[in-house]
N, C-alpha and C positions, 0 to 999 in steps of 0.2 A: 787800427793798431800802427805803430811806427815799426818800420823795419828794423833790425839788428843782425850783428854777424853771427853765423852758424857756429857753435861749438860741439864736438862729438866726444862722448865720454861712455866709458864702460861701467856698467852697474851689474851686481847680482842680486836675483830675485827668486824668492822661495815658491816654488811651483804650488806648495800646498796652502799657503796663507797669503801669499801677495808680497811679502815684506821685502822692501829695496835696501840694499847695503852696498857701500863703494867696495867693500871687500869680502871675501869669500869666507862661509862658515860651514864647517863639516855637519853640524848641527844647527837648524834654524833657531834663534835665541826666542823668536816670537811663539811659535807653535810646537817646538821640538822635535819636527822632523828631520830624518838622517838623510844627507845626500840630495836634498830637494832643491838646493841653490843651484841655478843656472846662470850662465852669464849673457848680457845681451849688449849692443852698443846703441845708445840713444842720440838724437840730436836736441840741443837745446840752444834757444836764442839768447844771446848776452846783449844787454843795454837796451832790451826793448821797454818802453815806456807805453802805457794806455794814453790814447787821444782824450784830450778833455771835451766832454759833451756828447760822447758816443754812448752805446750800449743802451740797456733797458732804462726805463723810467719808473720810479716808485709808484705804486698805486695804494688808495686807501681799501681797506676790505669791504666797505661798503659799496664801493663801485666795481668790484670783481663780479663778473657774470659766472652764475652757476652752471655748470655743466651737467648736472644730476638728471635734468628733463631732456637731455639729447644723448641718452644712451643709445648705441647701435645693437639693435636685437640680432643675434646669431642665428636664431631660428632653430635651435636645439634646446628645449626647456631646461632639460636637467644642466646643461652648460650654461644656459642666461642664470639660473638659480644660484650656481656656484661663483659666478661673477658678480652677482649682486642687483641682478637686472638688465644686464647686457654689458656691452663694451663702452666704457668712457672714452670720448675723444682724446686722443693724446696720450692715452695709457699704454705702457710698455709690459707685456705679461711674459713671464716664463713658464713654459711647460715642460715638466720633466717626467721621466718613468723608463721603466726597463725596456732593453730593446725588444723589440715585436709587440709590445703591449698595446699597441694602436695610436702613439700620438700623432702621427702622420696620416691617419686614417682620420681621427677627430678632427684636425684641421682643415683637412681638405674639405669634410662634409661642411663644416662652419661655413669655408670659402664658397662651395657652391649653394649652401643657403643664402649668403649675404647676396650671391649674384643673382638670385632669382628675384630679389626685390629692386633689380634694375642698377644695383651698386657693380663697382668695377673692384676686384681683388687681385693684388700683385703677389704670386707664390713664387717665393725663391727657392728653388730645389737645388741646393747645394750638395745633395748627397745622391741624388737620383736624375737618372734622364728624363726629358720629357716624354719618352715613349714609355718609361714605367709610371709617370704621373697619369698618363692616359688610359693605362690598364688599370690603375686602382680608381679612376673617374668613371670606366665603363662598368666595372665590378659595384660601384655605389649607385648605379644608374643613371647618371647624367655626366654630360660634359658640356659645361656652359660656357658660351662666349666671353662671358662676363669676368673669368678666372684666365689671368694672364699668367703663364709658366715662364719664369726666367731662371735657366740653368746657368747659374754664376756663383763664383766663390769670392770674387774681389769686391768688397764692400763699397769700395769707391764708385764702382760700375752700378751695383745696385741701389745705392742713394742717388745717382744721376737719372736712373730709369724712374725711380719713386717721384724724384721732383719733376720730371716730365708727365708721368701719368696721374699723378695725385689721387691714388686709390682710396677707396673708403675703408680698407683694411689691407696691412702687409703682414707677410708670413715670409719668416726667416728660419728655414728647416736645413741645419742646425747653426746653433751660434759657435760649435768648437770647428767649423769648417769653413767659415767664412774669415776674410784676413783684410787688413788695410795695408796697401802698398808701401806707405811710408815708414812701415815697421820691418826690421830686419828678422824679428823672430817668428817662427812657424806657426801657422793655425794652431788654436787651442792651446797655446802658450797663455801665461798670466798675463804679459803685456797685451797681446791680441785679444783676449776675452775682455778685459777691462775697457780697452780702448773703443772694441767695436761696440760693445754694448753701451759707452758714453756717447758715440755717434748715433746709434740707433734711438736713445732716449733724446738726445737734443732734435733729430729729425721728428719725432712724435711730439715733442711740446711745441715746437715751431710751426709745425702744420696741422697739428690736431688729428693726426693720423693715427688709430690704434694699432699696435704691433704686437704680433705674436713671435717669440722666439723659442724655438726646441733645444733643450738642454738635456744630453745624456746622463744617465744614472750610474753611480759606481756600484761596485759590489757591496759597499757598506751602506747604500741606498740612500745617498746624496747625490745632488747635481753634481757632475764632474766640473773640476776647476775651484777658483777659489771662492770663498763666500762672499767676495766683495761683488759678485754677480748678482747675488740674489738681494741684497740691501740696496742696489741700485736700481733695480726694477720696481713696478708698483704692485705687481701681483704674481704671486709665485703659486703655481698649481703644481700636483702630482697625481700623475694617471696611474692607479694601482691595481692590481688584480692578479692571480695565478692563472697559468697558462692552460692550467687542467679546469679552469672555471670559465663559463661563458660571460660572466658579468665583469664589469670594470667600475672602478670607483674613482670619481674624478673629487679631489680633494684640495682645499684652498689652504696654505701655510702662511700666506701672506695676502693681505687683499687692503690696500688704501682706500677703496671705494665700496668696501662691504664687509660682511661677516666673514670670518675664518671657520666658523662652524659648520657652514654648511656643505652638503657633500651631493655630489648628482651619480646616478646610478644607471649603467648603460649596460647594455646585452649584447655581446658580440655575435654577428650573424654573417651570413654568407654577403649579404648587401651593406656590411657596415655596422657601425655601432647604432643599436636602436635604443632610444629612451624609455626607462623602467620608471613609469609614473606610479607604481606601488610595489615598491621593493620589498614589503613584508610578505607578499603573496609568492614573491620569487624565492626568498630565503625558507619559508617555510614548505614549500612545494614537496620536499622528499622526507619530511618529518615522520618518523615512526610513532604510531601512538602506543601507549601502555607500555611504553619502554622504561625500564629502570634506568636512572641516570640523566633523563631528558627534562630539560625546563624550558619555559619560553618566556623571556625576558623582555621589555620594553625599554629601548635606548633612544635617547633624544640625541639626533644629529641636527644641530642648529635648532630649526623651527619644526623638524620634520621628526614624529615618532616612529620608529621602524621596531617591528617585532621579529626577534631572532631566536633561534633555537639553542641552547647550550647543553653540552653533552659532559657528561662526566664518567669516570671509570676508575673503581678502586679494586686494586688485586694484592694479593700477599707479596711483600718485599722478597725478591730472590737473591738480595745482597743486605750487608748489615744495615746500610743508611737507606732508608725508603725515598724514593723519588717524587718530585712534584713538579710537574710538566703542564706548561700551559701552551696553547696555540689560539692565538687572539684575545688573550688576557694577559695581564700583569703577573709575571711569576711571583713577585714580591706580594702582590695583594693575595695570591692564591695561597701561600704560606701563612699568611694573616689570617685567613677565612678557615684555614685547616686547623689553626691554633683555637681559634674560638669556639669551633665545633668539638673539639677535644674538651675543652675546659667548660663550656657553657651548656653544651647538648650532650655531653657523656658518649660521644662516639670514639671508639678505639680505633684511632688512625695511626698510632705509632708505628707500626707494622705494616702499613698498607702504601702502596705506591698510588699516587693519587694524580690523575690526567684528566686534563680541563680542555675541550675543545670548542669553539665559537665557529659552528657551522657557516659556511658561505664565504669564508675568507674574510668577513668583517672583524675589525679588533674593537672590543669594548673598552672604554677608558673611563667612563663615568662610574662612580659608585653606587647608582641606581641598580645595577646588575648584581649587586652583593648576594641579595637574598636568594635570587633564583641559583645563580652559581653554588651557594652553599648548599641549597635543599637538593639540587641535583647531586650533589656529592653525598648527602645523606641517603638519598634515594638508591644511589649504586651501591652504597656500603650495607644498607640492609634488604636490597633486593625488592623493594616496594615501589612501583610505579607511582609518579605524581600524576594528580587529575589532568588529563589531556585537554580539557575545557577551560583550564586556567593559566591565568599569566601571573607573574610574581615580580614585584616592584617595592625594592627597599634598599637603603644603605645599611649597613651592620656596623656597630661601634665594638671596641675591645671589650665591652663590659657584657656582650651579646646582646644588646637592644637593636632595635629597628628603627632607623631614622627616617625622617620625612625627606622627600625628593621634591625639586621644583617642577612646574609644569605636570602636575600629576593628572589635572583633566583632560589635557590634550592627549597623554598615554592612554587614559581609560577609554577615551573616544574612538581612538585607533583599534583598540583591542575589542570594542562592542561592532565597530564597522567589520571586523574579519570574522565575528561569530563566535568570539568567546563569551562564556557564560560567567564565570568568575573571575575574581580579580583579588590576590593576597596583596594587602597593602599595609603601611604602617599605621598604627592606631592613632598617632598624633597628628595624622593629615584630615585636612578640613576640605571636602569637596562640595562645592555649590550645586552643581548638577551633574548627572550621570545618568546613561541609556538605562530604561527599564529593564531591557534583557540582561545587562552586567549585573552580577551579584558581588557585593564588595564583602570581603573576609578580612576585618581588621586584626591586626597582630601586635604585641608590644615586644616580644624577644623571640630569638632563634629557638630557644628553648621549646616556646609554645607552639612554634611550627612544627618542630620535630615529633612533640607529642602528638598533633594533629594527624601527621603523618603514620605514627603508631597505630593512632586509632582507626584510621581508615583501613590498615592492614587487618586490624581484628573486625570491622565491620565486612571486609571481603571475605575473610575466612566464614564467618556466619552466613554470609551469602552463597557459600559454596566455590568461590573464586578459586584459583588453583594459582598459589604464588611461588616464584622463583626462591630458593633458598637463600636466607641470609647470610 
């Protein structure tokens, strides 16, 4: 590039959305945030013209070599599953999560596993000292020589060291604390976040080095900083979980090299995060059998079926307007199911508070759980427990019909593997093969399922079973 004279100018940047303006706005015209405009001074070159003949050359698509077969295995099966089979060379991965959820622990474990394969990993500790990193590595059980710790916040120096070492993987913890010395704004500002991410992306593509960057999460649950950071990177991962639970869920919300439907399940232990190969057993471990308001549904996360317990509780409304409260389930969907139960199943829920909880901190988003949630509500309202050996699969329509779901055979195979004996499924579904130990109970409508629940109560009374009052 030819040189030109430098000119300094002042611009105003919105901290929320990254909009740049030559003048100040009390309210950002792009995102509507108040008081988010900050002033910064930038240098621009005047009269610069690109040199003819420089830069990259165009390539025909048939000549481009595929990088799919050269993925770098992290060594954590659940982590590799979410990434789509491993790290693609030259990919930039953003990992977000609440403070203390285990982001640094997960990445250090991945770095140690990669180092065990004889590869070298550069870990930029921009928030912690090397002594803190050593304590965490000792707790994880290993401190490999293949992991190089760099306590540095200046990204210019980080890229110099990375250029010298050429590591197999680079970790920057975190993107909010590193900065470029050429910018006058403070670390974590919009300009620093954007330019630092751009420099890391450029280094990743030029050297084919996979890079992890850690991003903090705000109280709204979003990665701190402008959204421009998320669309610049190749993969965006969220590490979710409650501090009161031992398990953590790694979820991809963007993945240019794989599916965004896969999840990875980990269990937090004294020695770090442990892969959970069978999450269904983990989520059903504390299930109380023969309890009214409890149903087991089969959710599909990507290609993995997971059995989850759904609990429902109905009680007389203490105030004029009954409440509909859902944890791990869409509140609007809950109101719809309550309306369908009232209209087509004859349940009187107008004066009842309805609470639904998905155990284990999992969030159900697919409609295949509708039938299980609705029957759990009906079970709690009537005081009749559902069959503890049955799973419930089906989507409910506004007319009370039970609709089919996709990948039903895969769900049934998982239920049979865990020892369930019955599966309540839509009558319209066609199953080619199913385990002989699993009996299918097809139903066409929600009213039919609720009638079967009432018939079960009659049989229980005839057999002398004591039921809780409805």
